[in-house]
Wavefront OBJ file of the C-alpha trace (Angstrom):
o trace
v 124.160 85.176 103.610
v 125.372 88.933 104.828
v 127.586 89.870 101.353
v 127.018 92.142 99.411
v 128.279 90.160 96.207
v 126.835 92.277 93.554
v 128.631 90.068 90.935
v 127.305 86.967 92.112
v 130.422 84.895 92.357
v 131.133 83.735 95.699
v 128.602 81.065 96.524
v 127.950 78.272 99.112
v 125.988 75.555 98.093
v 126.331 73.405 101.574
v 122.754 75.280 102.717
v 120.912 73.718 100.112
v 116.798 73.542 102.213
v 115.324 69.921 102.212
v 111.643 71.136 101.634
v 110.546 67.351 103.253
v 112.001 68.031 106.222
v 110.650 71.452 106.695
v 107.540 71.301 105.372
v 106.733 67.485 105.953
v 105.440 66.691 102.488
v 106.309 66.878 98.433
v 103.753 69.681 97.908
v 104.717 72.203 95.084
v 107.149 75.153 96.234
v 106.976 78.821 95.368
v 108.465 81.195 96.532
v 107.737 85.350 97.546
v 111.343 87.653 97.214
v 111.247 90.405 98.921
v 107.829 89.843 101.547
v 108.068 92.911 103.269
v 105.613 92.235 106.871
v 103.840 88.977 105.173
v 100.535 90.106 104.317
v 100.655 88.157 100.421
v 102.598 85.225 101.924
v 100.233 84.288 104.497
v 97.103 85.119 102.510
v 98.234 82.999 99.154
v 99.708 80.456 102.088
v 96.388 79.768 103.788
v 94.047 80.360 100.463
v 96.294 77.056 98.959
v 96.967 74.652 102.018
v 98.250 72.391 99.180
v 101.407 74.182 97.656
v 104.293 75.173 100.000
v 105.511 78.999 100.350
v 108.636 80.562 101.218
v 108.679 83.841 101.849
v 112.325 85.969 101.833
v 113.130 89.260 102.970
v 116.747 91.119 104.275
v 115.510 93.395 106.379
v 115.643 91.347 109.992
v 113.781 93.362 111.834
v 110.816 93.046 108.932
v 110.883 89.137 108.523
v 110.436 88.330 112.544
v 107.638 90.739 112.671
v 106.012 88.872 109.436
v 107.183 85.514 111.111
v 105.874 86.095 114.047
v 102.242 86.814 112.606
v 102.284 83.526 110.501
v 102.686 81.630 113.843
v 99.946 83.451 115.305
v 98.260 82.093 112.502
v 98.834 79.070 112.604
v 99.981 78.836 108.624
v 102.244 75.333 108.544
v 102.877 75.642 104.552
v 104.764 78.735 104.992
v 108.295 79.978 105.751
v 109.947 82.242 105.814
v 113.821 83.043 105.020
v 115.894 86.171 105.768
v 118.525 86.659 103.211
v 119.061 88.762 99.939
v 117.931 87.733 96.608
v 121.748 87.183 94.959
v 122.337 84.178 97.194
v 118.640 82.478 96.133
v 120.243 79.999 94.847
v 122.730 79.109 97.788
v 119.858 77.368 99.816
v 117.006 76.849 97.286
v 117.591 73.784 95.185
v 118.283 74.416 91.450
v 115.092 73.389 89.427
v 112.633 73.441 92.609
v 110.979 75.902 92.485
v 107.264 76.528 90.927
v 106.516 80.131 90.633
v 108.197 82.804 92.012
v 106.405 86.405 93.206
v 107.959 89.791 92.564
v 105.527 92.729 94.349
v 106.171 96.004 94.430
v 110.293 95.287 94.300
v 111.984 98.526 95.253
v 112.591 100.134 92.192
v 115.953 101.957 92.444
v 115.046 104.593 90.579
v 118.328 106.299 89.625
v 120.033 104.238 86.547
v 123.253 103.677 88.361
v 121.229 101.094 90.541
v 119.469 99.479 88.122
v 121.705 95.969 89.040
v 119.872 96.432 92.150
v 116.502 96.035 90.634
v 115.085 92.148 91.711
v 113.907 92.060 87.923
v 117.532 92.981 86.607
v 118.757 90.329 84.036
v 121.264 89.351 86.712
v 118.754 88.358 89.462
v 116.838 86.588 86.481
v 119.727 84.026 85.650
v 119.801 83.081 89.209
v 116.141 82.159 89.247
v 116.064 80.647 86.193
v 118.219 78.295 88.362
v 116.123 77.213 90.963
v 112.764 77.375 88.862
v 111.110 73.950 87.430
v 110.928 74.365 83.399
v 107.499 75.572 82.820
v 107.586 77.699 86.117
v 106.386 81.030 86.374
v 107.220 84.768 87.940
v 104.140 86.625 88.792
v 105.224 90.999 89.349
v 102.926 93.392 90.840
v 104.251 97.254 91.119
v 103.359 100.964 91.141
v 106.460 102.435 89.295
v 105.835 102.373 85.597
v 109.386 103.133 84.794
v 110.211 100.045 86.438
v 107.518 97.544 84.973
v 108.619 99.185 81.537
v 112.562 98.545 82.416
v 111.336 94.613 83.506
v 109.340 93.468 80.482
v 112.472 94.729 78.568
v 114.949 92.207 81.060
v 112.774 89.633 80.677
v 112.636 90.235 77.380
v 116.390 90.184 77.226
v 116.359 86.977 79.223
v 114.734 84.664 77.445
v 111.539 84.839 79.218
v 108.608 85.608 77.033
v 105.522 88.043 79.033
v 101.854 87.363 79.142
v 98.639 88.684 81.278
v 100.167 92.116 81.113
v 97.653 94.430 83.087
v 98.637 98.286 83.164
v 95.853 98.729 85.593
v 95.274 95.505 87.530
v 92.182 96.740 89.907
v 90.251 97.963 86.828
v 90.805 95.097 84.988
v 88.853 91.481 85.177
v 91.842 89.538 87.004
v 90.115 87.653 89.540
v 92.141 86.521 92.517
v 94.444 88.975 93.666
v 95.830 89.080 97.134
v 96.589 92.271 98.513
v 100.073 93.574 99.555
v 100.211 96.323 102.680
v 101.890 98.527 99.440
v 99.344 97.850 96.960
v 97.212 98.791 99.142
v 98.210 101.922 99.849
v 99.170 102.637 96.711
v 95.680 101.894 95.180
v 93.880 103.590 97.653
v 95.867 106.680 96.520
v 94.369 105.735 93.169
v 98.203 104.639 91.639
v 97.563 102.073 88.887
v 99.115 98.788 89.849
v 100.940 97.442 87.541
v 101.151 93.682 86.663
v 102.344 90.701 84.572
v 103.622 87.379 84.332
v 106.736 85.685 82.551
v 107.760 82.241 81.613
v 110.945 81.225 80.622
v 111.365 80.191 76.242
v 112.017 76.906 76.254
l 1 2 3 4 5 6 7 8 9 10 11 12 13 14 15 16 17 18 19 20 21 22 23 24 25 26 27 28 29 30 31 32 33 34 35 36 37 38 39 40 41 42 43 44 45 46 47 48 49 50 51 52 53 54 55 56 57 58 59 60 61 62 63 64 65 66 67 68 69 70 71 72 73 74 75 76 77 78 79 80 81 82 83 84 85 86 87 88 89 90 91 92 93 94 95 96 97 98 99 100 101 102 103 104 105 106 107 108 109 110 111 112 113 114 115 116 117 118 119 120 121 122 123 124 125 126 127 128 129 130 131 132 133 134 135 136 137 138 139 140 141 142 143 144 145 146 147 148 149 150 151 152 153 154 155 156 157 158 159 160 161 162 163 164 165 166 167 168 169 170 171 172 173 174 175 176 177 178 179 180 181 182 183 184 185 186 187 188 189 190 191 192 193 194 195 196 197 198 199 200 201
């Protein structure tokens, strides 16, 4: 999964994951893309033992550290994968994911790098392949411009957006699980933006 194919044309689907073999059960599967050091993935997996979690990170050093912490904490329903989001449909079966989490993805502020943003419509088309019919995408970010861009991309890609928060920590939303970045930004007084996106039928 090391090739940088921004045209998303070269795909190898000979390595699709077998959830039953990996997790030993048929529980629902949720996915975090860009998990970083894995704090969010570990916490949500521990709080939801009846759900299987896949945490994807493209940085080798970071994902190894995240996996080591999960092993230390003995979290059987959490698996880490190293790879880029452009190859998700190479190893995640079609229509198999119940929820996708995009937590503090890199905003790539330069317009020329817009296609690298994980809510760009090219990525959304990939997510749609692996999502179940009623699956959701949950996004959090501290970047207002990236958040606005994301809403536009979701709308252009046949998603509808709900539960939008422009200041998550001042809202009435319950059950939020903080990430490493979220703690840092919140402590500095930055508002956290959050939304949920669902594919239109």
